Structure formats: C-alpha cells, structure tokens
C-alpha positions, 0 to 999 in steps of 0.5 A: 915902138910902132902901134897901129890905129884902130881903123887900120887894125880893123882892116887887118882883122878883116883881111886875115879872116877873109879866107873864111876857113870854117872859123870865119864863115859868114852866117847863113839864112838859117842862123839866128842873128843877135839883136845887134848883128848887122849894125854899124858897131858890129861891122868889125865882127862880121868875120865871126858871124854864123854861130848865133846861140852857140856857147863857148866855155872858158876856164882860167885862173883869172878871178874877181875884178879881173874876171869881171873885166874879161866879161866886159872886154868881150861883151860886144863880140858876144852881142854882135856874133850871138856867141855866149862866152861862159868864163869860169875863173878858179884859184885851183885852176892848175890842179882842176884843169887836169881833173876836168880833162882826164874826166872827159869834162874839158872846157872848150878853151883854157887860158893856160899860163904855163907853157909846160902845162900846155905842152903836157896837154898837147903831148897827150893829144887832148889839145886841138891845134889852132886853126888856120885863121887863129894861126894867121892872126897870131903870126900877124900880131905877136913876135916869134919869141912869144909864139914859140911858147905855145908851139909844141913839136912844130904844132901851134896851139894858141896865141897869148892873151894877157902878158905881164912884166914881173920885174917890178918893185911897188912902192909909195911915191908919197912916202918916199917923198916924205921920208927922203928915200930915193928909187934905186937903180942898182942892186946895191942901192936897193939893199942900202935903201932896205937898210935905210927903211929898216933903220927908220922903224919900218919893215922895208919889205912885205911879201906873200906867197899863199895862193890856194892850190898855187901857193908858192908861185910868187917866191918862184918869181923872185928866184927867176928874177935873181937867176936873170941877174946873177947869171946870163940869159943862156944859163937861165935857159939851161936851167928851165930846160934842165940843161943844168940840174936844179941843184946846180951852184948857180941856182943856189946862188940865186936862191941865197941872193933872194934869201938876203931879203926874203929870209931876213927878219930885219926886212920882212914881213911888214904889216904881217909878221916875220919871215914865216908869215910870208907863207900864209899871207895871200899874194893879193893882200901882200902889198897892201901895207904899203898904202898904210905905211907899214911896208916900203917895198913889194916885188910883184908883177904889173898885174898887181895893179888890180890888187890895190884897195879901191881908190888907190892912185897908181901914178909916179906922183900917186899912192903907189907906183913901181920901179924896175927891179934893179940889175946886179950889174947894169953893164950886163944889160936889163933882163926882164922877167914876164909871163902871160896866158895862152888861149888853148882849145880842147875843142875845135867846133867852129864857134870855139875857133872863132873865139880863139881867133878873136882873142888873138886880134888887135881889136880884142887887145885894144878892147881889153886894154881900154878897161884898164889894168891889163898888158899885152904883147900884141903888136896892134895894141895902141899905147893910147888905150892903156890908161895905167902908167905902170901898164904903159911902161910894161907895154913899152918894155914888152914891145922894145926889141932891145929888152932881154925878155925871158918867160917865167921859168916855172911856167916853162918847166914840166908841170910836175916841177914848175907847178908842183915841187918848185912851188912847194919847195919855196914854201918849205924854204920860207918855213926854214928848210935849207937851200941845198935840201930844197934844191935837191928835192926839186931836182929829184922830182924832174921827170926822167 
C-alpha cells in the first residue's frame, strides 16, 4: 500500500485546483478576507479563496462526538477561506432529507450514505452534478470502484467522505486472556467460541438495532455480511440490483444463518435481555456490555470505535478491539462489507463547489484522520495519521487491491427498500416473524 507524504499531497491539491474553474477562483480585492488568510498556515488553502463571508449548509446523519470532530476537521479551512460551514446532524436524516428537498429547503450539501438514495435525488434532477475541480480531485484520490457508487447515468455527483469496514466483531482482549478464549478465524470456530462463552454463564453476543427513524439498519449489515459469506460476490451484486428476487432461497439461507446467532436465546442479548430486546436496544449502546463483562462479542463496523465509553482503550491488548468477521469457507476468499458517505450537492454556488472539492482532497482526509476514530479510502491518506489501531486495519483493508470489497447492500438498493422495507423487515424478523414472510414482504415492495 502506497501513501503520500503531506507536502506532496499539498502540491497535488494545488495542481488539481490550479485550473480555477470557478470553484477555485482566487479572491479579488472586493472580497473580505478572513483574519488568517495570507498566513503561512493558510498557504494550502489559497485555491479555495474568494468566498469570504459565505455560508454553506451541510446536512447528514453524523451526530454527537462524530459531529464535533467534523467541525474540528474543517476549522482551519473555514479560518483560512472565510467560508462558514454550518453542519447539522440528525437521527432522522434519511426521512427528513426528502422532506427538506421536496419542500424547497434542501441543504447546500448532504453527506448521503446510501447510493440508492443519492440516485433517487439525481434522477429527480434535484442534485447538482459535481464541478470539474471536484471531479478531478475525486478521480485523483479515489478508486473507480468507489466513484461508481456516486455516478448516475454517467454523471458524477460527489466524492466519498468517510468510509468504514463493517466486517468486524468487537471483543475484550482482557476478558479473552482471563478466560482463555481464542479469537476465531473461521465461522465454525466462531460458533464454537459462542458456545464456550455461553457455557461460562455469559451471553456471548450483544446487539441493538434501534436507531430512531433508521431503526433496523444494523440487522441489514448482518444479512449483507452473511450473503457475502454464503454466496459469491456476483450473487451479492445480483441481489442488490434485483437480479434475483429478495425472497430467493439464497437470501433466505443468509438470513437463517444470521438467525443462528441473532435469534438464539442462548446467545443474545447480553446485558439487555432476550432476542426481542435487540429491537429496542440502541445501536450506540449495544456493544457497551463488553466493557462490563456481560457480553463477549458485538458485530459492528469500524466506526463503532466512537461509541465506547470515555477512557476505553481500543487496542490489541486494551479494553476492546476487533477481529475480522470470519468467512464460512476461507478458501473462497476474504469478503469485506463496507460503506461510507458521499458529498452530494443540491446547490452549485462557487462556495459550495469549493467545500465539495476540499472534502475530496487528501488534505481534508489527513486533517480528519488525525483527530481520530475515522476511516477513509482516500489514496492520499497517510497511515501515520490514523491513530486508532482498528482504523489502521480498516484503511489497510480498504486500500488493499486484493480485498473483495462490496458496498453495504441496503445502501445500494432503491431507498424505498434499502432504507425502508428492509429496515422494517429486520425489526419484524427480530420480533418473531418468520423468514419467508419477511422476505416476501420486502420483495413485494421493490419498485416495479
């Protein structure tokens, strides 16, 4: 894996933006400069000048400490350019974004984590295609595999922001050492470990899928990971594009395989209750019983590093760490499920395009990574700027060309399914509805 040093990255940013196609226009004498503009520390932001006093509104699903870190990550950009970035994070993002857009009150930029939802807005003509500078920056810093997720009918709408690896199981290295438990490398070993933990009197798994208007999404990740482990990547692609029906036996196999853990009263839900408590346990709190010894394992993405209680040491010898969610047949490869947000714009004012371009840059990726608990597939991200060991592992996986990576399936599906009936169907399934009925209901909802 090759990564660039920051000086080279800064030169690359200047080179891409040197075209100054509106977005990167230099400030004129009429522009009001920010206090730091022109200083040495602002030299790397000169290509974004000319918009002092302008405001750019951003809407996303990123909240709490992660939102605070976002504000910190672009503070110097704001100080040097004079652009005020007004970010709002919401737990009702998916539902409310549509309301805002349809009501004529769209944000300037939205961080959209579902390519299916992005496509919906692109097809409606509400999204603005990315400008030339943003497109050039994105093509320089991201692989074609990533850029295709925000390309609709040949038109590019925005670069990724954060990325994540979802094929992880969190655990406590301290507890494993004390109990003599071993990190599994195959599915069979994972089940044997689960039985071993259960026999010790501890529930092996804890889980939670409550997430306000997005309740159900954590369970869809389980199904997607199991689709990649029970089927080929090609079948996974057919599933996400409706090349096979949602109630195909292959999908039922994956759901039932997930059910051997999630619907097993012997296995769940450590620290919270039985199987049905999964539906009412927030995803933010779901893994915390690991830190108190009430639970052994929690399957969740790399971004869960942000959710551990303050003071929790995340390391191979720490309070918590994560291991790769094992393949069922390792001989068939190492599939990895992941996701991310895409920086899509509903306005094309010059200051909006400047922010969109900056967020696609290596400079931004390194600025945000240094703050901690964040992952990106940006090729300019220097691994030395990634402090969290789980995030380092994630970046290595994302940038490794040998990884069989697939984007979160529900995010690729039409929004009515991926952010609608699939989420709701998983809640119904956890609450006792049978596999066939749940899958038939989702299949019936797929847009004709």
